[in-house]
TIVEXVO-801639 format. One record per residue (C-alpha): residue number from 0; residue in one letter; chain; y, x, z. Coordinates in steps of 0.02 Angstrom, whole numbers, plus 50000, padded with zeros to 5 digits. Example, Ala and Ser with C-alpha at 12.3 -4.5 7.8 and 13.67 -1.06 7.14 Angstrom:
BEGIN
+-----+--------+--------+-------+-------+-------+
: num : residu : chaine :     y :     x :     z :
+-----+--------+--------+-------+-------+-------+
:   0 :      A :      A : 49775 : 50615 : 50390 :
:   1 :      S :      A : 49947 : 50684 : 50357 :
+-----+--------+--------+-------+-------+-------+
This chain:
BEGIN
+-----+--------+--------+-------+-------+-------+
: num : residu : chaine :     y :     x :     z :
+-----+--------+--------+-------+-------+-------+
:   0 :      M :      A : 50833 : 50216 : 50813 :
:   1 :      T :      A : 50797 : 50140 : 50644 :
:   2 :      T :      A : 50740 : 50253 : 50504 :
:   3 :      T :      A : 50780 : 50225 : 50322 :
:   4 :      L :      A : 50599 : 50184 : 50283 :
:   5 :      E :      A : 50593 : 50061 : 50427 :
:   6 :      A :      A : 50749 : 49974 : 50361 :
:   7 :      D :      A : 50674 : 49970 : 50185 :
:   8 :      V :      A : 50509 : 49896 : 50248 :
:   9 :      F :      A : 50602 : 49768 : 50352 :
:  10 :      A :      A : 50711 : 49720 : 50202 :
:  11 :      L :      A : 50557 : 49703 : 50092 :
:  12 :      L :      A : 50474 : 49586 : 50218 :
:  13 :      R :      A : 50633 : 49487 : 50255 :
:  14 :      P :      A : 50614 : 49356 : 50115 :
:  15 :      G :      A : 50462 : 49290 : 50208 :
:  16 :      G :      A : 50326 : 49359 : 50097 :
:  17 :      L :      A : 50157 : 49410 : 50161 :
:  18 :      L :      A : 50127 : 49588 : 50101 :
:  19 :      T :      A : 49991 : 49716 : 50131 :
:  20 :      A :      A : 50031 : 49895 : 50180 :
:  21 :      D :      A : 49969 : 49951 : 50008 :
:  22 :      T :      A : 50088 : 49832 : 49919 :
:  23 :      I :      A : 50234 : 49887 : 50027 :
:  24 :      A :      A : 50195 : 50071 : 49995 :
:  25 :      L :      A : 50188 : 50040 : 49806 :
:  26 :      N :      A : 50351 : 49943 : 49806 :
:  27 :      L :      A : 50442 : 50076 : 49906 :
:  28 :      N :      A : 50357 : 50224 : 49822 :
:  29 :      A :      A : 50312 : 50292 : 49994 :
:  30 :      P :      A : 50150 : 50362 : 50064 :
:  31 :      R :      A : 50039 : 50226 : 50137 :
:  32 :      W :      A : 50018 : 50318 : 50303 :
:  33 :      R :      A : 50206 : 50320 : 50330 :
:  34 :      V :      A : 50219 : 50135 : 50290 :
:  35 :      V :      A : 50078 : 50097 : 50412 :
:  36 :      R :      A : 50167 : 50195 : 50549 :
:  37 :      V :      A : 50327 : 50098 : 50517 :
:  38 :      L :      A : 50234 : 49932 : 50517 :
:  39 :      H :      A : 50154 : 49974 : 50684 :
:  40 :      A :      A : 50324 : 50022 : 50755 :
:  41 :      L :      A : 50395 : 49855 : 50696 :
:  42 :      R :      A : 50246 : 49767 : 50774 :
:  43 :      D :      A : 50270 : 49859 : 50939 :
:  44 :      N :      A : 50453 : 49805 : 50940 :
:  45 :      G :      A : 50402 : 49624 : 50907 :
:  46 :      D :      A : 50484 : 49621 : 50736 :
:  47 :      A :      A : 50327 : 49602 : 50630 :
:  48 :      F :      A : 50144 : 49554 : 50642 :
:  49 :      Q :      A : 49986 : 49568 : 50540 :
:  50 :      N :      A : 49879 : 49417 : 50502 :
:  51 :      R :      A : 49690 : 49411 : 50481 :
:  52 :      Q :      A : 49703 : 49452 : 50296 :
:  53 :      A :      A : 49791 : 49616 : 50338 :
:  54 :      K :      A : 49957 : 49549 : 50271 :
:  55 :      W :      A : 50118 : 49586 : 50363 :
:  56 :      Q :      A : 50260 : 49466 : 50399 :
:  57 :      I :      A : 50418 : 49478 : 50503 :
:  58 :      T :      A : 50445 : 49369 : 50654 :
:  59 :      V :      A : 50601 : 49264 : 50654 :
:  60 :      G :      A : 50673 : 49290 : 50826 :
:  61 :      Q :      A : 50511 : 49242 : 50909 :
:  62 :      H :      A : 50343 : 49313 : 50952 :
:  63 :      R :      A : 50185 : 49291 : 50852 :
:  64 :      P :      A : 50155 : 49108 : 50806 :
:  65 :      Q :      A : 50032 : 49013 : 50913 :
:  66 :      R :      A : 49862 : 48978 : 50839 :
:  67 :      Q :      A : 49832 : 48803 : 50777 :
:  68 :      A :      A : 49695 : 48706 : 50865 :
:  69 :      A :      A : 49545 : 48673 : 50754 :
:  70 :      R :      A : 49512 : 48489 : 50720 :
+-----+--------+--------+-------+-------+-------+
């Protein structure tokens, strides 16, 4: 079941931007804790992931991208 906030967060991330939970909460005028819960639900469903800089991004029909080998 998709909540309204979950749909709003997903729509905000859809353009491919890397956004922090704080930025998402400010843009949606929602409490940060609710946004974090939604982001974790999206992550658990395989729809989003968080990078090392604590920025969230949606996955595009695939799982988390593979790490690049260091050269």
